[in-house]
C-alpha positions, 0 to 999 in steps of 0.5 A: 669636480665638486658641487657648488657647498662642497670643500675641495681637496688640493691635488695632494690630498685627492685619491688618484682612484678609490684603490689607492692604498697609498692616498689619504682619503676624506669624507665630508659632512653633506653640505644641506641637511633637510628639515625633519618632518613634525609632528602634532602630538595629541593636537597640541602645540608640541611636535614630534620628528624621527629622524638620521643625526650625523653624529661625529662623522670625522670619528666615524660613528654611525647615525643613529635614529633619535626622537626629537620633541620640541614644544612651541610657545604661546607668550603666556607659557614663556612668561610662566616658564621664565618665571619657573626658573626664577629662585623660589622667592617674592619680588622682594625678595630677588636680588634685582629688584627693579629694571628700567628700560627706554624700549618700554620707557619706565621701569619694571619690577618682576624680575621675570619681564627683565629682559633685552631683546635676543637681536640687541647689538649689545647681544650679539656683537657687545655693542654697549657700554655699561658703568655702575653706581655705589649705593650705600645708606640711601644714596648714590656715591661718586654718582656724577664720576661715574655717569661722565666716564658712562658717556665719555665710553660711549662717545668713545663706541659711536653711541649716541644716549637717546637720554641726555646726562640728567635725564639719565641722572633721575632715572637711576634715582628714581630707579633706587627709590623703586627698588627700596634698597638702601644698600647695594649697587645699580649697574646701566648699560648703553646699547647701540640697538636692536633691530638686526644681526649683521655687524655695525647697527642699522642706520634707522635703529634707536641706541638703548639705555637699560638700568637694573637695581641689585640687591647687595650687601657689602662685606669686607675682606679682612684678610686679604686675598691671593692674586695671580699673574695671568697669562690672558694678554692684556688689552690694547689701550685703545679698547681698555681705556673704554669701559664696553662690554666686552668683557671676554678677556676679563672673565677667562683671566678671573676663571683662570686666577679661581682655577688656581687656588687666587682670588684673581689675578693680575695684567701686567703689560708687554713691557713688563709694567702692573696693568690693572685686575679684571674688573678693579685697579691696584694701588700700592703704597711701597715701604718709602710711604708712597701711594702708588697706582700706574698709570691711567693712560692704558688701563681703565681707570676708575672713579674710585682710584680718582677719589682714592688720590684725592682722600690719599692726599689728606694722609700725606698731611698727618705724615702717614704717607710721602707723597701720591702718584700714578707711574710705571711700575715693574712687577719686581718693585710691586711685589716689595711693596709693604702694601697692595691692594685692590680698588673698585666701586663696588670693594671698594678696597681689597688688600692683597696679601700674596702674588703669585705664592710670595706675600706683599708686607703686611697688605693690610693697615692702609687699606683698612683707613680708606674703608 
């Protein structure tokens, strides 16, 4: 009979007797691990314990005695340790120049203190949304479009902002001023808030708003980049169209590209149509001089892509383009384009010149006109 907390093997895997040599035998880890005895070291707040750790029981390893020394820090010691992890730079040289947190209701200039609670549901459940504002020449670019998308994502994620729209806008503007940056970006997040480690947020929790001003010098990639078709599945449309912090598929697809010597990757949906990149949209110029973007219904159609469609119409009157459309684009058609480019807030336009080892036209001319 199995003890509580211990696994019960199916009858086909249980041995009939200890001496049976024809049936397999299995070992299982103990259901409970005893807590070690802690001893202060020289009257300090550091503790030492000697205990046996079971390492790799399934592989048949023996127990090895180990001694563990784990400090217990005060609040001031934690801050000192955190500050020691930062690059040896002044606050004005650090890439994160300023942070707003609704938890304290103000702006933080010390990067050491730019933290969020570990029980914030954005951290341990991914229940949060975000967006970005590009800071160029001391101005926030296309800010209202990004705010509209931010609040639309928040509504879809069932998170109510702690402030009205205009207050959020004022916070972002004040943050940019406090950062003293002329070029960079403002990233901002809305979380369902801290409170516990359950799946859904506590009923009495207050959503939290965070924003960080990041120093970044933008440089154009004139030579274009290489991309691959990722093997990571695309997100379902319901989630692909929300700008959430759940970026694991995006991260894995980007890492896959980098492991294969490419800059980034391309998602293709289950019908064989081009979708998007891990953090950007994709645009093509056909050999008939038609600007094409994938349909927005199944992807995170970016604010910069919308802006691109508006600006591209001006090129029709100049005879550079014949038309501008969003529609389904097959991989075959896409790879046969005259030009291909990534589109996003922080690029904003980047030529793509190679896809899965196949050159894509000249890849550059139209992207230069837009950027």
